[in-house]
C-alpha positions, -999 to 999 in steps of 0.1 A, spaced: -203 131 -372 -239 144 -371 -269 144 -346 -302 133 -362 -337 125 -348 -344 82 -344 -348 71 -378 -364 36 -388 -338 39 -418 -311 30 -389 -325 -7 -382 -297 -23 -397 -268 -2 -384 -288 -4 -350 -282 -40 -347 -250 -40 -352 -241 -18 -324 -268 -38 -305 -237 -69 -313 -214 -47 -296 -229 -34 -269 -240 -72 -253 -252 -71 -224 -239 -38 -213 -265 -8 -207 -266 18 -234 -272 52 -216 -291 75 -232 -304 58 -262 -338 50 -241 -333 9 -245 -361 -11 -231 -364 -42 -243 -334 -48 -268 -341 -83 -277 -374 -65 -295 -353 -42 -315 -335 -67 -336 -366 -74 -354 -375 -47 -377 -415 -40 -368 -402 -36 -330 -378 -12 -336 -398 8 -357 -423 9 -327 -399 17 -301 -383 49 -330 -415 61 -330 -419 59 -288 -387 80 -290 -401 107 -311 -433 109 -296 -417 113 -261 -401 147 -272 -439 163 -263 -454 131 -244 -441 117 -215 -444 81 -215 -458 84 -175 -468 46 -177 -428 42 -173 -419 72 -152 -403 92 -178 -405 127 -184 -405 145 -219 -369 141 -236 -355 151 -272 -333 120 -283 -308 127 -308 -286 95 -326 -247 104 -334 -245 92 -372 -221 92 -400 -235 84 -434 -259 60 -424 -242 40 -396 -254 43 -359 -226 51 -338 -242 67 -306 -274 81 -289 -275 113 -266 -310 123 -245 -315 158 -234 -347 153 -205 -364 186 -204 -370 183 -168 -362 159 -132 -384 137 -117 -367 123 -81 -346 99 -95 -333 122 -122 -325 149 -97 -307 125 -77 -292 100 -102 -296 105 -140 -297 145 -144 -309 159 -175 -285 144 -203 -275 109 -212 -250 95 -238 -236 63 -251 -209 60 -278 -209 23 -296 -173 8 -283 -159 3 -318 -167 43 -325 -153 53 -288 -118 77 -288 -130 98 -315 -144 130 -295 -179 121 -303 -195 121 -269 -177 156 -263 -193 164 -299 -227 158 -292 -230 171 -258 -218 204 -269 -246 199 -296 -269 191 -272 -258 222 -245 -268 242 -276 -304 227 -276 -309 229 -239 -301 265 -243 -327 272 -269 -353 255 -247 -344 276 -220 -325 256 -199 -301 278 -181 -283 245 -167 -281 210 -172 -275 181 -144 -248 150 -157 -239 122 -138 -214 96 -144 -199 67 -129 -173 72 -106 -151 47 -122 -153 60 -161 -125 88 -163 -136 90 -202 -172 100 -194 -155 126 -167 -135 142 -191 -163 145 -216 -181 163 -193 -153 183 -180 -144 192 -214 -180 209 -217 -174 232 -184 -186 204 -161 -183 219 -123 -180 190 -100 -210 193 -70 -207 161 -54 -212 120 -52 -242 99 -48 -246 64 -40 -276 50 -63 -295 23 -41 -278 -5 -59 -245 7 -46 -232 28 -76 -212 59 -69 -219 84 -95 -206 118 -97 -228 147 -103 -220 178 -128 -235 209 -135 -232 226 -168 -239 262 -174 -261 265 -209 -257 306 -213 -293 307 -217 -317 332 -194 -354 340 -194 -344 377 -196 -320 400 -204 -298 412 -172 -302 448 -159 -272 470 -170 -272 494 -143 -271 494 -103 -300 501 -86 -297 508 -47 -329 510 -29 -330 534 -3 -299 550 -12 -266 556 2 -261 545 42 -235 553 68 -215 531 85 -233 530 119 -217 495 131 -181 488 142 -157 457 146 -166 432 167 -147 402 182 -159 371 160 -187 354 177 -195 317 171 -229 327 176 -228 342 141 -227 309 124 -256 296 142 -273 329 128 -260 315 94 -274 283 97 -307 298 108 -310 317 69 -294 285 54 -328 271 64 -352 299 59 -334 299 25 -336 268 12 -371 259 24 -382 293 6 -365 283 -27 -373 241 -19 -374 220 -58 -345 246 -68 -310 238 -73 -296 263 -51 -263 265 -27 -261 286 2 -229 295 17 -213 317 45 -190 340 35 -175 374 44 -154 381 80 -181 365 103 -178 333 86 -139 336 95 -135 324 131 -108 347 152 -116 373 125 -132 407 139 -159 419 119 -189 435 118 -221 415 131 -238 416 95 -240 378 88 -233 378 50 -245 348 31 -240 341 -6 -270 319 -26 -261 302 -60 -292 302 -83 -297 289 -119 -304 320 -134 -301 355 -120 -325 370 -146 -355 349 -135 -364 366 -101 -401 350 -103 -378 314 -93 -360 333 -65 -365 370 -58 -399 366 -50 -398 337 -26 -370 352 -6 -390 385 -2 -420 365 6 -396 349 35 -390 383 48 -360 397 35 -359 432 14 -344 442 -18 -317 463 -12 -293 460 -46 -301 448 -84 -275 452 -104 -258 429 -132 -251 397 -117 -259 400 -86 -290 406 -64 -285 421 -25 -316 413 -2 -314 416 35 -330 414 66 -355 441 81 -330 446 109 -297 447 84 -279 419 103 -276 396 75 -268 403 39 -280 380 11 -261 378 -21 -279 358 -48 -254 350 -81 -255 322 -104 -239 290 -105 -201 296 -112 -200 334 -109 -169 342 -108 -177 367 -81 -190 336 -59 -160 319 -67 -137 350 -55 -159 357 -18 -152 316 -14 -112 316 -22 -110 347 4 -133 330 34 -110 297 28 -78 314 26 -82 334 53 -97 305 79 -61 286 71 -36 316 70 -35 334 103 -7 360 91 -34 372 65 -63 370 88 -42 396 108 -36 419 78 -71 417 69 -80 426 103 -54 455 110 -65 473 76 -102 472 89 -95 488 124 -74 510 108 -104 520 83 -130 520 110 -112 552 131 -126 574 97 -163 580 91 -181 567 66 -212 583 49 -216 551 26 -212 515 37 -199 511 -5 -171 532 5 -160 514 31 -159 482 11 -141 498 -18 -117 510 4 -107 475 19 -104 462 -20 -66 468 -25 -58 442 6 -84 418 -4 -72 416 -42 -36 410 -25 -47 384 -3 -65 365 -31 -35 367 -52 -21 351 -26 -49 325 -22 -49 319 -57 -10 313 -59 -10 290 -31 -38 270 -45 -13 261 -78 
């Protein structure tokens, strides 16, 4: 199997594939008028249009620029895959960056998985840090193809015509720039000057305010905003500092997220590999920025969700925090490090409970 650009040479095989597809829609092929493709001249014009759309969008059709590649063996056309270079409103919600289809007689051979893997490499070469894919909720085979290639389920959506789609994101490994390899703490170490407070429902409201502020600042980007840390756990005493986690496509692309956050009133505190921290001037909210799928972000959510469910571990964690707060801490980071042992033990129990 290989991926090749669309070519006039595949006309006979493509017509045979059309016979197999019948009236079914062929995802990722860019077919507009199937009947016209049974004529050599119509097929040729269509192939030329597909090739042109790699650099020039067919705006009259509502299309974006797109790389089409055909799945072939020798002179036999087996399917198609499309990589859309950007997303319009419809693609952002329903269509995604990638569409693919394998003709019925060629299915079950792993062709779709192989084609998607190669297309992810192409996306990385284009500097796309992640791609969105969708599949019909009733198509488990397509879901397996996406998940085998690293797809992380986000949510389901229902199209205007009632079709339920599952949305997945796949990271390609591309970054706009090399990440930093050292830790920069702006302003240096700071003493811990605030104590534990009993849980305050107002913390959730404060998080909601920051979530709205952040999503407004990063409008149009694929971001996720979560309330993490002890203030996110009802019933758990905490320092009155709301921790917010923000997942972005590329942590090295600071122009895309850091500059807007600074313009929204946050201040940079930490820059380190895979992580940026900004906070309010009042220091009552910390915003942690990671890439989608970062293990550290998953760990934060694992701990939060477990503590929300498990009263015993919630009390253990609070007891350790209260014991530590008896001491004087010249560096807030040292206090955080002192909690590592109990946090890791709780996360281990959370993972076992989830298995």
